[in-house]
N, C-alpha and C positions, 0 to 999 in steps of 0.2 A: 504493499500500500503506500509505503512512503517513497519506493521508488518511483512511483507514477505519480505523486505529488511533485517530486523534484522534476521529473519529465515535462509537467504540464507547466511548472513554474518557468522552466529553461525555456520550453516552446513560448509562452507570454514575453519572456526578455527578449528572445529572438525578433518576435513579430514587432515588439515596439520598436526594435533598434532597427529594422529593415523600415519600418514608417518614419523614424526620426530622419533617416539617410536615404529617403527615397530621391532619387534626382528628380530637380524641375523639370527637366525635358522631356521625362515620361508623363508629367500631368499637366503642365501648362501649354497650349496648344501654340503651334507657331504660326497659324493662320486663322484669322476669324473674319470672313469677308476680305474687304479691301486692307485689313488692317495685318501687319505681318511683323513678328516679333525675330529678331536676328541675335544671334549669340547668346543664346539662354544656357544659364550654370547656375552652379550650386545646388540645393535641396528645395523641397517644395516648402519648406518652412523659412529657409533663408536662401536667398538667390539673388540673381541679378539678369538683366537683358542689356546686351550691348547696344544695340541700333532698334529703333522702331519705324517701321513704313506705313504710310497710308496712300494707297493708289499710286504706288509706286516711287514716293518721295520721301525722302528722311525728314521726320519730325525733329525740331530743336531740343532732343532728348538723347543724352547718350548715357550709358552705365547707369541705368535705373534699378537702384537696390530695392529689395523687399524684404521684409521680418514679419512673419505671421504671428497673431497675438492667439495662443492656442485656447484660451478661456472665452472667448468669443464663439467657438465651435458650439458650447453648451446653449447658446442663445438661437443656433441654427444657421449661424454666419460665418463666412470665411474673412477675416479682417485683418489687413497687413497695412503696417506704415511703410511707406514709399518714399525715397529722397534719390536725388542725383549725386553721385559718387563726387565730380568735380566741384557741385556747388551743395553743400548740406543743408542751406537754408530753403532751398528748392525742395519742399515737403509735402505730404499729404497722406491720406489714408484712401486704400481701396478695399471697398466692402463688397462680397459677394453671397447674396441670399440663397443659400443652398437649396430651399424649396422652390422658389420660383427660378431660379437661375439668373436673375437680374443683378447687374453690376452696379455699383455706385462710388464714384469718387466724391471725397468730402474732405473741408478745410484744407484746401489745396492753396498752397503760396507758391509762386513760382516767376521768377526773373528771367528775363532773357535779353538780348541786344536786336534790335531792330533788324539787323543786317543777318540775323539767324534765319528770318523768315523770307530772306531773297529768293530761295528755290520755288518759293509758292507765288511772289509777286513779281520777279525779275522780268519778265516778258513785257511789263509794262510800267513799272514804276518800282523804285528802291524805297526801303525803309530805315530810317536812323533814329537813335535815341535809344531809351530804355523802356522795355515794357514790365508790368508787374500784373501778373495775374491773381486775382483773389476769387478763386472758386469754392462757393458754399457748398454747393452740390451739383452733381451731372450724373442722373440716373438712368442706365440703358439697358434696353429689354434683352433677353438672351439672345444671341447671335444676332445683334443688331446694332447699327452705329447711331440711329436717331433717337434723340434724347426723350425720354418719359416726362423728366423734370430737369430744368436747370436753371440756377440762379448765380451769379457773380458779377464781377466788375474787373475791368482792364484800366489801368492808369499808364497812360505814355507819356514819359518825361523826356523835356528835350527834343520834342517831334520834329521830324523833317522828311520831306518827301524828294525823291531823285527824280527828275524826268529829263531823259538826254543827259546835256549838259548842265541843265538846271538844277539847282538845289534849292527848296524853299522850306525855310523854318515856319512853322505853324502853329507852336505854343504846346501847351500841355493838356491833351485831349484826357477826357474821364470817359468810359463807357459804363454803363449799368445796363444788365441784361436779365431777362427771366422768363422761362416758358413752361408749358403745360402741353403735352401731346406733341404735335408736329411745328407748331409756330413758336418761334422765338422773338420776343420783343423787347425793344431797348431804347436808350435816349446817349446820346453823347453831347458832352457840354464842354467847351472851352472858353475861358474866360481872358485867356491871355492873347496879345498880339503875336503875331501880325495876321492871324486868321481867325479872332474870335467868331462863335456863333452857337448855335442850337440846332440838332437833328433829331430825329427818330427813324427807328427802322423796325422792318416786320419781316422775318424770313421764314421760308419753307423749305421743304427738301427740293421743291420745285423752282422756287423763285425768290427775290429778295426786293424789297420797295424801301427805298430811302427817302424821307422828306428832309431837305437841307435848308437853311437857313445862315448866311454867313455874311459876315461884313470884313473883309479886308481893311487892315490899317493904311492911312494915308500912304506910308512908307512902304508898304507891299510892293515888289517889282510888278509892273505890269503884265509879264508874262504869266503870272499865276491868276490874275483876272480874265486873261485871253483863256486859260485852261477852263476855269469856269462856267464860260461862255460856250466851250466846246461841247462841254457836259450837258448842254442844254439848259442850264440854269437862266432867269431872267433877272437883269439888273433893273434896278429901281434906286437912282442916287447911289449909294455906296454899299447896297446892300444887294446880295444875290440869293435868289430863293428859286425854289423847283423840286421836282420829283425825278429820280432815277430808278428804273426797273432793271432787274439783273436776272436773267435766267441761269439757272443753276446747273451744275452738271447732272 
């Protein structure tokens, strides 16, 4: 009888050891729709992803580390602290509901240079300055990337746009956004010269509509006003207003 107890205890210890050292690459999927994870290493409890691609383009995130909180499993959720290895201040929480298989990012604080977004915008404009993302929540369905719920803000300090040989300083815009279901709405405010103004937007997976109201400073370069007119905005005195509709991919 005692031998059987020792055998069962050894099996339990061995099972827990296998679970504790379970390689992350055996559990974490490399592909989820258009999202691709490259360089998965470590264990399922503490691991790393080297690069993340979306639609074949690299997201501005490298060496993303995670550490799972085992006690959260008692509540039916898989919760992990995440952070970027090069910039530890870039961090947040990733939560998976084990019953519904829905994913959620919570309390994400992330900083990145505007130039890090060039692969996404360089076809028509370059971005300069410093972005700070404060994402309160982003809830995604299982096997999907269209948010069920999202809320947060983006602060763009020392903002500048580069269009060909021109570079325009535009101030420090602040974007606040929220959404339920397919639609995400928000406002963009900028009280600083040379391009103060208030704008509102509403986006769906199919389209995005932006209502603009901008008032370039008197010393703003004429080329900036010319571009606003090219975008279809109407000029009344020194204020430009109008609506821009974009079709999403």
